[in-house]
Each structure stands twice: as structure tokens, then as C-alpha cells.
N, C-alpha and C positions, 0 to 999 in steps of 0.2 A: 459587656456584650449583651444585646437583648436576643430574643429567641429568633427573630426573623433574620438577623446579621449571622447568628451561630448557624442556623440551618441553610442559609447561602454559602457559607463558609465550608460546611461540610459538602454540600453538592459542588463546589468548585474543586474541593479537593478529590472527591470522586471521580469527577471528569478527567482531571489532570493524571490521576493515578492509572486509571481503567482506560481511558481514551474514549469511554462513553459518548454517544452523540446521538441520543434518541430525538426524534421530532425535526430533525433537519429536513428543510424543503428539498425534493430532488430536483437535481439540474442536470443539464445534460454534460457529458465530460468534454472539457476543451479539446479541440482536434490539434492536438500538440505533435510534433515530428521528433522522434528521438532517434538515436544512433545505437547501431549494432557496434561491437568491438572493431569493425574493420571499417566503419564509417558509412556503411550501408543506412539508409532512412529509413524508419519504421513509422508510418503514421498510425497514430491511435485508431482513428477512423476505420482501418482495416481490420478491427475486432469486432466489428459490430456484428451481431448474430451470436456471439458467445458470452458467457460471463467473464468477466476481466476483473483480475486483482491487480490494481497498478499500486507497486509499494515504492516509496522514497527512502534511500537509505544511503549512508556514506561510511566510509572504512572507520573514521573517527567517532562515529556514535555509538556509545557503549551498548544500548539497548538493542542496537542492529545485529551485534554479534550473536544474540540469542534469537532475535525474530528472523534473521535471514534464513539459518536451517529450519527453522520451524515451518516458514512459509514454503521453503522447497518441499519439505515432506507433505504438506496440503497440496501442494501442486502434483506430486508424484500420484498421491491417492486419488486425485480428481481428474487428471490429464486423460485426455481420450474421451471425456463427456462432455466436451463443448465448454471446458474452463481452462484459462490461461492465466499465467502470473508474468506479469512484466516487473522486474527489480530494476529501478530507475537509480542508477548511481549518480551522486551529485559530487563527488570529489573533484575538486579543480585539478589537483596533480593526478593523473591517471595512475601513475607507478603505486600508489597508495591503494587503490581499486584492485590493481593487477594482483599486489602481494596479499591483500584479504582474499580474493577468489581463488588464488592458488592454495589458500589454507582451508578453503571451503568449497568441497564438491558441491555441484548443484546440477540439475536439469533444466531449471526454468531460466526463461529467458533474461539475460542482463543487458540492459541499455544504458546508454551514457548521456549525460545533460551536464556537461561540467560549466557550462555559463548560467544553470538555472533558470532557464525560460519555463519549463514546465510546472516546476512547483510554485511558481509566480502564478501560472496560469490556474492552476487548481487550488490557489490558496494556503498553500502548507504552511502551518505555523510552527512545527516541532517535528523531531525526529525520532523514530521514524513515523511516517504517516502512510496509511495504506487507504485506498478507494476502492470497494467493490461496486462493479459498473454491471449493470444487467445487459440483457441481449439487445436493448433498444439503443444502448449508448448512455442510459441515464445513471447516474452516480445515486444508488441505492443507501449503502454504509460507509461511514468514515471511522477510522480508527487512529487516533494520535497517540503516540507512545506505544509500549508494548509490556504485558505480564503474562506470566505463565497461563493465566486461564483464559486469555483472548482466543486461542485455539479452538476452544469448544464453539465460542460464539462465530468464528469464523465459518466453522462447518456447518453450523446451523444456517447461517445466512448463505453461504454458498448453495446448500442443498434447497434453501427456498427459492433462489434465483434460478437454479437450474431447472425446478419443477414448472416453472411459468412458461407459457407457451409463447 
């Protein structure tokens, strides 16, 4: 393997392990409509003016078992400052999601998309995947996968977006 191929392999592995996505061009978040547990529709556009973290997760996703409580802790830390988290569950069978949620106390809003329209609109390629969206509705940061050091990066990015006018 030559030096270029070796370096490229190292970069790809780094991206896969850490979820790092520098240099992605900003795009406006798709205006998907998600559902609350009772079926009430929640349009993503209704959060414009706030910093929003949209996290796609499922009960069967092993890293989600760690990321879900970590994102809830971040939500608790920043709520009331113009920051919201929407934890979008993608389980086809709602019973699996309900069992997961009963085992994990949370304050962040959990929404449901069993047909998977929202992850298609966002271009989700792995689980979990999170999108940090600025006050104007632009996706500014994307994280695919989850590792313990991601929390620090989330906090830095959230603070940056909250400080913007």
C-alpha cells in the first residue's frame, strides 16, 4: 500500500470511528414533519430561531444506548438557553422504542418516524446520526456514530451556535 492509500485509509477510519465531518457545505435542514408519542405532528420548521440538535436513533442500535443519555444530559445543561434536542426514533415496532424509553429517563423530546422519511430527507447513512442546526435552520455540524469524546465537541458547537445572532 502506498503512502497516499495508507493516508486515505487512516482518514476514512478516523471519520468512521469519530463521526468527524469537517468542511461539509451548509445546507438548510429539510422541513420534515415528525410525530409525538400521541401522534401529534411536529414540523421541524417550528424550531427556527433556536439551536436544534436532531438525533436519529433506534432501540437496536448499540451506540444509541450510550448516546441517548449523553444527549439528554447535554439537553438538560443547555435547555432554557434557546437549545432543543429532538430524539427521532426509527424503530418500526413502537413496542421496542417504548421499552427502551421506559429504561432510560429523559427530558428531551422524543419523536417517532417508523416509516423512515426523515432520515432519507437528511441523508442519514448510519446510526446514530446527529445534526446540529443553527437558528436560521441551516445544518452546521453532522455527527455519525458515537464515541465518548463527542460530548466535548457537541458542547463547543452548541456554544458557538448559541452565541451567534
